[in-house]
Phi, psi and omega in degrees: 000141174273096186294321180298318180296322179296320178295317178300320181294316182296316180288321179299325179299320179295320177297316182297324181275358178074022181235025173288130185264136178240148176258144171244150181278111182248132174248105176288146182242122184305130179084356183247353183303136017270011178279141182209183179239132174264116178264110186279164182296333180277003178093350179280167181234150176220129176291139181223162171246124181277121182243008182230019180280159177257009172282070195303328184248005181072019182289345178295348178236011184289135182303325180296320180290313182296320180296319179295321180291318177299316181298315180291322179297315179294329184277326190238344185094195191277297189264171180275337176093000178159186175290167179298329182283337184263288181215013188262019174253124181232174177298332181290321177295316180295320179296317180295317179297324177294320178297319182289320176299317178295319180304317185260007179056045177244165180290329187206166173219158182224125183276145172228169181288342175199163176292330176300311180294323179300315177296309183300310184294317183290309184293331178280344182265331187305322178296337175291329183274330181231083183305136181085007182301135172251125179255127177257117190239129174300139186294342179257016176300154182299154181304327180294324177289316179301316181295316179298319179291320180296321186278348190282349176078000180264184180281145178222150175226126179258120179256153182301148188304121177057022184263100184291326180294318179294319178296316179301317181299321180288322177295319181293333183281345184262165180302121180301335183274348183289139174295143186224153175216133176254123183248130184202174181243161176271312176236121179273123197287338184276321178257343180074023179267163184258146172280147178281075191300313183300314182294324177293321176294323177299316178295319179300317179295318181297322185256009177068037183256151169284158177243137180231114186243123174270114181251024187305317183265022180226332182299139183088334189253337182234154181092154183296339177237013180080021181280001177104184183293324179298322176291316179305320184267005178068037186242009185303324183289349182260000179256127182277318181226126176248133174254137178215170180238154174255359187258001180249259184300329181280348168075014183238247183196145176118173179216177183195167163238152174232133185195196175292160179299320180293320180296313180297321180295319180292316178296316177304323186274339186243341187275115178301326180296341173263313188300319190255018182246132175301136183287161179296150181300148179305321180296324177293315178299320180295316179296319180295318179298320178294321180293315179299313181298319180294315184289342174298340185240003186248069179293330181300322180292320177297318180296318179296322177302311180296322180297315181295322178295318180296318180297314181297316180297319179297318181292318180290324175298323179299335176277351183081020181279148183280083179260157173258128181228104176253011177091004178264187183275357184265134187236090178272134173248116185280124176259317172089006180209129185295324180292314179296321180297316178295320180296316177299315180300314181297317182290322176300320181289307188285324185264334185236355180068029179251122183256114173215123183283141173291143177244115186237179173300140011266004179296322174231159180297150175303141181090353178239023180305147190206166164255132185242107182267140180233083179295151180229172177300337181266004167271097186275183180305323181294316179294321179294316178303316182295317180295314182297318178297319179295316179296321177299316180295310187284327180300318177289319182299321181274005177056042177268148180287139173270084189287172173296160181304136183281346181194000000 
């Protein structure tokens, strides 16, 4: 086989379909987010505003977080020194797990190097703990959940997105005595819609199933202490396992699950993705713990975040752009063509200094390609005005239809 030719063919196919992904070199500047510098290949620089980041609340530059990281770095050095089982457990890891358990009102929490790994490792391990387990998974669950379920070797059922009737039919068709788990998300990141958590918990209770909730795009941002949508809706006691991230609203890095002490102990003891992975650095754990603790008390920041998202959606709707609005903080603008989406992204960056990555297949279905904006409390009126003006200009320039609202 001509391996080089095969690689050329695979990459060329992405170029032909208009969905080849490119990285740009961004230098974030402390205290200036969402403003940053784009360092181009020719050595020149251009100031940009980041509109597609997941540092949803700007906590990646918060003084409380930075101070905690500096203190831990000066005290312990850079790395953790090993896996949690060998030498990678420190007071900072234990402190962070205690903060997370308290956040979700669970007995325990377990840290992973990312929320992706937390989902993959946990969901792939559960059939070892519950032989014969059947996992019922929403069809729009994140790739990490899909991968973990695929790898676990157990039975799986994929139900239509947020479709309670379809889930009920699948639950009714299976052996009532079989162990079951329903896996779903609180906020689905591509459309920004919410999962029907209460109704899913009702079905789980009726059929004797465990509940597994991914709160990655909700922790820090929803609920009176930032515990997510389940906390906002008073449902924490009905969720058996919660997955969350430290790299989005909390502004640092890493992932976790929160559950009963026995559940966390079992996953800790059986999941290769936990056992054989070097733990996150102590300074990272310290920064994340400080962020979690701070956001438990900063409702004003959460309120401002929601306000900025509402303003942006209202302004874009006023232009007649096809946005999806399910009431969350995520603002998708549907373009519907990968070439046009990439062109819009490129023009926003080069002509207006606005950075937003195109989102194409397979992340979203073909025909629903989009630009996904993530406003934060630090995207002020001036940044919003600039973005809305740029979108108005380019939408007409690219001869795109100002379709009816997509949602």
